[in-house]
N, C-alpha and C positions, 0 to 999 in steps of 0.2 A: 418571765418564767411561765411556761405553759402548763396547764393543769391536765394530768392524765388520770383516768379513772382506774382504780385498783380492782383486783379480782374480788369476788364476793367474800373470800375469807378474810380480807383486810378492809372491808367496807367500813367497819366501825371506826377505823382510824381516820377516815376522811372527814369526820365531823369536826376535826380541829384544823383541817387544811385551809389554806388561804386561796380563795378563788380570785385570781388576779388577771387573767388573760381573756379578754372578750373574744379573741380569735379562736379560742378553744371551744366555743359554743357548738359549732357544727360537729366536731368530733365527739363531744359529750352526747349529743343527740343520737349520733350513729351508734355509740357504745350502748346506749339505753335500748336501742332497737335490736342489736345483735346479742346482747347478754341474755335476753328473754328471762329476766329475773325481776320480780316486783321490787325487791329491796334495792337493786341497782337503779331501777327507774326512779325510786323515791330519792336516792342519793343524787342522781343527776338533776332532779327537780330542785333539790336543795341548793345545788351548785348554781343553777340558773338564778334562783332567788338571791343567792349571795352576791352574784355578779351584778344583779340589778340594784341591790341595796348599796353596794359599794359605789356605783355610779351616782346613785341618788345622794349619798353622803358627800361625795366629792363635789357635786353640783351645789349642794347647800353650803359647803365650806367655801367654795369659790365665790359665792354670792355674799359672803360675810366679810365685813370690813376688818382688815388685819390691824393689830395694835402696833406692830413694828418691834415689839419686845422679843418675839419668838419667831424670827425669820431667818432664812438661810438654808443651804442645801441639807445640812444635817437635821435641822428642825423639821423641814419638809418631808425628809425621808422617814423620820420617826413618826410624824403625823400620818403619813400614808400607810405605814405598817399598822398603826393603831386603828385606822379606818378599815383596813382589810380585816383585822380580827373582829372589829365591831360588826362588820357586815356578816361575818360567819355566825356570830353569836345571835344576831337578830333573825337569821333564816332558820327554816325548819320547824317553826313553831306550829303547834296543833291548830288547825283551822286557818292557817296562813296561806300565803300565795303559793308555796311549794306544793301544797296538796292539789290546788287547781292545775298547776303545771304537770304534776305527776299523772293526773287523770287524763289530761289532754295527750301527753306522750303515750300513755297506755293505749288510748283509742287509736292514735295514729299508727302505732306499731303492732296492731293486731287484736284489738279488743279491750274493753274496759275491765279493769281489775275491781272486783266487788269490794275489795278492802279499802279502796280510795274513797274516803268519805269527805265531801266538801260541803260545808254549810252554805245556806242560801246567801248569807252575808259573811264575807270573809273577814276574819279578825286580823286585819293588816296592822302593822305598826303605825302609830299616829303620825310618824314622819312621812309616810307615803302620801303622794298626791291623791286627792279624793277623786275616785272614778265615778262615784255615785253618792247621793245623800243616803246615809245609813238609816235614816228614819223612813224615807219614802221611796228609795230606789230611783229617785229622779237623777238623770244624767248630770254630770258635772257642769256642762255648759249652761244648764238651766238654773244653777244655784251660784256659780262663781261669777264674780263681777266681770262684765264684758270689757274687753280692751277698748281704749279710746282710739278713734280713727276708723274710717270706713272699712278698710280691708280686714282689719282684725276683728272689728265688730261683726261684720257679715260672716266671717269664717267661724267665729265663736258661736253664733246663734243660728246658723243655717240648718243644723241638724234638728234643733227644736222647732224651727219654723216649718220644716218639711213634715215633721210628725203631725203638727196641728193642721197643716195644709191638706194632708191626706184625709183627715177626719172632717174638715170643714168645707173643703172645696175652694177656699180662698188661696190663691197662689202664694207660695212662700216668699217670692220676690216682692209682692205687694206689701206683705206684712213687714218684711225686713226693711223695705224702703220707708215705710211709715214710722217704724220704730227708730230708724236712723235719723229721720227728719225731726221727730219729736224730741229726741235726746241729744241732737247734735253729734250723732255717731258715738254715743256713750259719754260725751263730755259734759252733758247737763242732765244727768239722771235725777229723778225726784228722790230726795233723801228725807228721812225722818229728822227730827230736831237733834237727835243724838248722833247724826251722821250715818246711820245704817241705811241700807238700800231698801227702797219701797218696791223695787222690781217692776214699777209701772213704766212700761215702754211706750205707751200710746197716749199718755196724758188724759186718761179717762177719769173724770171727776167722781167724787163720792156723793151721789144724790141722796134723796130721802129714802129710796128703797135699798140702799147699800148697807149691809149689816156687818161687813168685814172690817179689816184694819184700815186706818186712815193716816195719810201724811198731809200735813198742812204747810203750805209754802206760799211765798210771794211769786206771782207769775205775771206775764204780760197778756193783757186782753185788749182787743180792738173794740172800742166803744165809739159809735158814730164815726168810724173810720180812723180814729186816733188811738195810738198805742198808749195804754195806761197800766200802771202797776196795781195789782189787786191781790188780796189774800184769798186763797181758795183751798178746799179740801179735795184730795185726790185718793183714789183707791190704792191700797197697798196689798202686796201679795207675798207669798213665801218663796216664790221662784219666778224666773223669767217664763217658764212654761205655763205657769198659772196666768201670767199676764197675757201671753199669746192666746190661751184658751178663752179667757174672759173677753178679749177683743173679738175673737171669732164668734163667740156667742152673741155679743152685742150686735154685730153686723148681721148675723143670720136671724136673730130673734126679734129685733126691733123693726116695726113697720117703717120707721123713719129712714132706715137704710136699705129698704127693699130694692130700690133701684141699683144701689151700689153692689149688692150681692149678685144681682142678675148680670150686671156688666162685668163683674169679676171673671166670669166664665169666658168672656170674649178675649181676654188676654191683653186688652188695651190699657196701659198704665194711665194714660191721660183721661180716658173715659171713666175709669174707676175713681181717679182723683177728683174729677169734676163732679161726679155723683156724690162723693163724700162732702165736698164743699157746698153743693146745692142743698144737701140734707142738713147743713149746719154743724158739721163735725167740729169746725174751728171758725174763729171769728176773723182770722187773717184773710183779707181780700185776695191775697196772692197765694193762698194755700194750695189750690189745685196745681198751679204752675210749679211751685216748689216741690210738692209731693211727687208729681209726675217725673220731675228731674231726678229726685232721690231714688225712685223705683228703677228708672232706666240706668242709673249709676250702679245699682245693685246687680242688675242683669249683666252689665259689663264686668263687674267684679267676679261674679259667679263663673262667667265664661273664662276669665283669666285664671281662676283658681282650679278649674276643672282639669 
């Protein structure tokens, strides 16, 4: 069933309509542009939000294990109709996603409507995926747990790494490679005792000068060339971006890593990795070789994802 936009005289009746056909999005946008009516534009924006909410609810329901008690075509049809109505009731809320859509449509179709007021932090339903941290505005990739595995790990954190690279001058691929090596591409992240994430991607320890949060774990250190298990305290952050920034600050501000900072501009992964090992970043005698390989694998992944 395709959704058609009614005339302005019947716009009020559309608030109870079911937005059910994704294919109607283009015609809705066209109608918003030709109607030249702010109320119509708002209604179109609400329909966009309703369509989005329905897909979100469907995805969440598909990911939920079924009990087997309420299955079958009739039950699925009833559930689908209920989901449609729920998506309509959740859309169009003040300060919600529809207001942002309405403003964007208005601008695209000939100028912003002064009546479209969108707060700096949208009041989206709690079921929506987090696009940013509501408290700090930090992008989702900086706060959500990174996927395990090289490709997903790199894709999830590449945006964060690029932002910090632009400020610090340390190539994003170098930081991503080191973060991947230190965490086993997200498989061995440093956790607090309660299982929560410390967001420490670079294995930076909490020395005497550290006044922030701490995560204490058992780790492997090479003492006299032999691997041994020791208990150590590591720095903990509120987000991955905080971890990237603290790492960049360490490399740029510490005289110990002055050589590493300078060779970072050369673009040589092995030169950078060797400089870090010589400066004592890690006790593993094979650290430079492993890190250089990790950085080069990031470069291959980024090229493949481009």
